[in-house]
N, C-alpha and C positions, 0 to 999 in steps of 0.2 A: 821834153814838155823844156820851155826856154820859159824864163823869169828873168822882169824886167829889171834894172842895175837900180836897186831901192832899198833900203835897210830890211832887214826880213823882222817880220812881225813879233818874234821871240827873243830877240837879241836887243837890249837895252843900249842907248844913245852911248858912246863912251862920254868921258866926263873932256870940257872943253876947256882951253884956258879964258880967264874971262875975255871980254870984245872980240872973240871969235867965236868960227862957228867950226863943229866937227869935218875932218878929214873928209873926204869921198870915200868908202869900205873899201876894204882892200880887194885885190881881184880875186883872192883864194877863196873867200867868202861869199861866191857867187853861184854856185852849185844851184843846181836844180832844183827849185821848190823851195826855197825859205825866202821869197821879195816878195813883194806887191807891189802891182803899178801903180806908177805916181798918183794917177785920178779916181785910184779904187773907189767906188760909192761915195768921193768926194768928202770922205771922214779921214776924221786923226782917229790916234791912238789914244786910248785911254789909261794910262799908267797911274800909281797911287798918287795921292793931294801932292804928297810931296815930291810929285817929278820920276823920271825913269829912274830905275837904282844904274850908280854906277856897276858898272862889268866885273870891278875886285870884289863889291860886295857881295856876290850873287856864289854863295856856301852853301852847304846842305843844310848847316848850324845856323844859319843867321838869315837863310829864307823858308829853303823846304820845312826843317822842324815847327818853325813859329805857323809857316801853314797850314800845316796839317793838324797842330793841336787846335787854332781859333779854329778848324771842322771840329772838329772832336769835340770841343765846347761848345758851338753852335747844334753838331746832335744829339749831345745831353741833356740842353733846355728844351730843342725839340720832344726827346722824350719827356721830359718830366710833365712838360706842358699837354701830351698828350694824355698821360695818366690823369690829370686833375679831369681835361674836356671831356675825357670818355669813363667817367665817371656816370653813374644809375641815375645821381642826382643833379647832374647838368646836363642842359636842356640844349647847349649851344654845338648841335653839329656843325658846324660849321667851322666854327672855332678845331674843333677835332680834326674839320681834315684840311686846316690850315697848319696846325702843328704837325700831322703828318705829308703835307708836302715838303716841309720844313726837311721835317726826318729825311726826306726819300732825296732831298738836295743837297745838303752833307753829305749822306752817306753817297752819292755819284760822286763826287767830289772826292772823298775821302778814296775811294776806290778808285779815279779816274786817276788821281796820283800815284797815288802806289803802281798801278800799271805803267806808268812814262815814267815813272822815276825807280824805280825797282831796283836798279844797279847802286842805287845810292841809299839803298834800307837794306836793312835783315832778309834775304830773296824770302826763306820760305816765312818769314813771319808775313810778308809784305804778301806773300800768293794767297796763305789762310785767310786774310784778312780780307783782302781784296774778297776772294771767292763767298765769304758770309756774305758780305755786305751787299755784293750781286745778287745775292740768293731774297737778303732779307729787301731790296728797293724793288725785286720783280712780283715778293708778295704783296708790298705794300701799293704797288701799282696797280691792280686789276681792277679793285675794287670800281677807280678812280676813272680807268679806261672802261671799264664798261656802262658803267654810268655818263659819260661825252658818249659814245657810239650810237647808244640809245637817244641819246638828244639830238644828235646830228642825223639819223636818218629817219627821225619822224617830223623832225624841220624841214628836210627834203621832202619826203612824202607830200607835207603841206602843201610847199610850193611846187609841188609837179602836178598837184591836184585839182591847182586853180581854174579859176574859169578859163586859162590861155595854157598849154603845153609850150616849152620855151621852142622857137624851131631849132636851135646850135641840139638840143639834144632829144627831140623827136626823130628819129630814124625814119623816114620812110620813100618806098622806091618815089622815082622820079613818076610824074605824070597824077599822084595820087590827089583824088579832089576834097572839095572842102567835106563831103559827106564820110568820108574813110577818117578823115582826120577828128571828125565830131565821134564817130563811131570808141577809137582809138580814147581820146578823151574820156568817155561815158564810161568805157572800159577799166582805165586808170581809176577814175575815180570811186568804181565799185568796189576794186580791189585794197585800193589805197586805206581803207579803215580795217578792212580786213590781215590787210599784212602790216598794217602798222598794232594791230592789236599782236599778231604772232608773237612781229620782234619785239612789244615789249613784252611779252611773256618768257620769252628765249634768254633776252640779255638782263629782264629780272632775275630769272634764276640765276646766269651764271652772278651775277652784280651780288648777290645774294649769298651764294657759294663761296663768291671770294671775300666776304666781309667778313667771314665764318674764318674761314684759311686764316685770314693776317690776325683775327683775335686769336685763332689758337697758336697762332706763331709767335705773337706777342707775349705769350702764357707759356713758353715751351724754352726748356733750358738751352737750348738751343742758341735762341735767342739772347737767353742772360748770359750767355757764356759771349757771344757778339758785342754786351753792352759792356761786359767787364772790360774786355781788348777795346774797346772804343774810351772807356774812363781811365784806363791804362796811359793810351794813344797820348789823352790831353795832357799827362804831366811829363811824358820819356816817349821820345822817338826814337826808336831802335834804329839805326844807322849801320851800314854795313862799317868794317873797320878800314879806317883809313881816310874815309870819304867828311869827318867832319868840317876841315880845314882845307879844305880843298879848292879851286881854284873855281872859275865860273862855267868851267869846261861842264864842270861835272853837270852843270844845269842845263848848261844850254844845248850840250849836243841830244840828249835825249828828249827836249823840247824840240828843238828843229828836226830829229827823227819823227816824229810824231803831225809837226806841220810838214813832214815831205810825204809821210802817207796819208793824210790827207789830200792834197797835188795830187798824185797818184791816182788815187781813186776814182776823183773827180773828175781828171784828167779821161778815164776811161771808162765814164757813164753814155750807155747810149745815145745817139743824138736824136735831136729835135723835131727828126721827122719820121721817127720810129709808130708805129702800133699800138693805140694808147691801150689798147683790151692784152696787148702783149705781159703778164703777170711772171712770164720767168724777170722781167727785167727790174720789181723789185727790189730783189735781195741787193743788187748794185745799190740802189738807195739808201735801201735802210744802213750798208755797212758805209756810206759817206756821211750819214747820218753819229753814227756811232763815232767815227774816225772825225767828224767836227766839232765831236762833244769833249773827245780825249786833246782835241787842240786848244781849243776852250778853257779847259781846264789846267792845260799846262801852260798858256798866256796869264791866268792867271797867278801864277804860283811865281811867273817871272819877271814879270811886268808889274806885278801888283791890281791888277785887274781884268776885267774879261775885253776883250777887242771888240770895239761899237760897231766896228766896219765888217762882219762878221752875225749883227743878231737880225737881218731880215733874211742872210741865206741860212741859217739856222731857224728861223719860223715857218719858213718854206717847208726845208722838212719835215720839222715837225707836222707839220700841215698836211704835207706826202704822206707819212706815216698813219696818219691820221682816216685820211679818205681812203689809204690801201686797207685796212683793218674796216672799215666798214664797207666798202667793199665786199670783200671775203665775208662779214655778215650777212649779207642780202643774201649773198650767192648761195649760201649753208642753209637760211632758212626756208630759199626757193627750193629748194630737193629734202621739205618735209614732205613726208609722203600724203598723198588724198589730200591735198590742199584745191583749192577750186582752184578754177583756169583764171579767172581774175584775178584771185589772188599773186598768182605765178606772174602775171603780164606783171601786174603791179613792183613785185621786187628784181623783174629781170628790167622794167627801166628805169627802177631804183640803182639796182646794179651799174644799170651803162652813168647812170647821172654821175654817181660815187667814182668811174673810173678816169670821167672826162676832170671833175676834179684833180683826180691824182695828174694829169695832164697840165694841167693846167699850175697845180704846186710844182711840179719842176718846169716851168714856163717862168714861174715867180724866182723861184729859185737861180734860174742862168743870168735872169735880168740884174738880181742882187751881189751878184758870186761878187768878188772885192777881185779877185786874182783874171780877170780877163783873157789873158795866156792861157790857162789852164781848158778852158773852152774852144777856144778860136783856132789849137793847135790839133790839125788830126791826128 
C-alpha cells in the first residue's frame, strides 16, 4: 500500500523559524501507512488549543504521563458521579447512564494507551491494568448495548411492517405480482407484532441480567482493586526505566505502528462488491474498528486531540457493529422453538434488513475514509 507524500497523522509539525514554512518531510519518513492524502475528507487536524506540540517536547514524562493521569482523574470523577446517581434515593437514571458512559470512556482510553505505549511503561503493570479495564468496560457496556439493540430492532420492525414494504428490502422473484406483494406485507404485519414481543422478552431479559452483573461487578473486590490502581495512576505513572526523558521517538514510533496496523487492516477489508450476507467477513470489520479506536487514542496522546478526519469513518464502523449485532439477535430469535410461521417470516425480513444496514455502513465507511489510497490499491 502506497501512502501520499504528506505529514503523518501522529507526527507533529517540527518548529519552523518565524516567517518560514516547514520543510518537506524527509524521504525516510515516507514508509507505508503513516501519511494522509492531501484532500482527505477536506479536514485539517485538530491539535490541542496551543497548537501542535514541538517534536522535542514529546517525551513520556511530558506527554504520556499527564495524559494517563488526566484520564485516571476523569475515571475517578465518573465513578463518584455513578455512585451518587445510582443511590436508591436518586431517581436520575439518565445521569447514572451518563456517568457509566463517561466511566467506560476513560477506561477505554487508559486501556488503549497502555496497549499502544506499553514499551514506555512498566510492562507487567500495564498488561495487568489493561486487562482489568477491558473487563470492566465490557461489563458496563452490555446493558447499554442490549437496550440500543432492542430499540433498533423494534423501530426497524415498525418501518418494515408499514403500508408499503421498501422495494430494496423486499426480496421477490421476478414476475411476482401485486397480489403476492400484498400477501407478503400482510404476513409481515401479522408477524411483526409477535416478533417485536419476542425480541422484547429476550433482550429485556438479557439487559436485566447485564444490569445485575454490572452491579455485582461494581461491588466486587476485583473492581475495588481496579479503582485503587487507577487512583494510584492519577498521581503516579509507572514508567519504564530510562524512558522519562527519552526523545520524541519513544511516543512517535508506537503511535505510527498503531496507524500502520490500522491502514493494513483497512487495506485487507473485502471489496465493496461482495455478498452482503457473508457474515464471515464481519470479523475483519470489527478488527478495523478496534484498530481505528487505538489509533484515535494514540493521536490524542501525541497531538493533544482526536483527528476530526476520522470522525465519520469511526461513526460508520460503530453503526456497522450495531447492525451486525442486531442482525444476529434477529437470527437468534428466529431459531426459537415452536414460533409461528408469520413470526419467523418477520424475523427473517428483519434479519435481511439489518444485513442491508451492515452493507450500507460499509459503504459509508469507504466514502468517509480519509486514506483513499488504502482502499483503491488492490
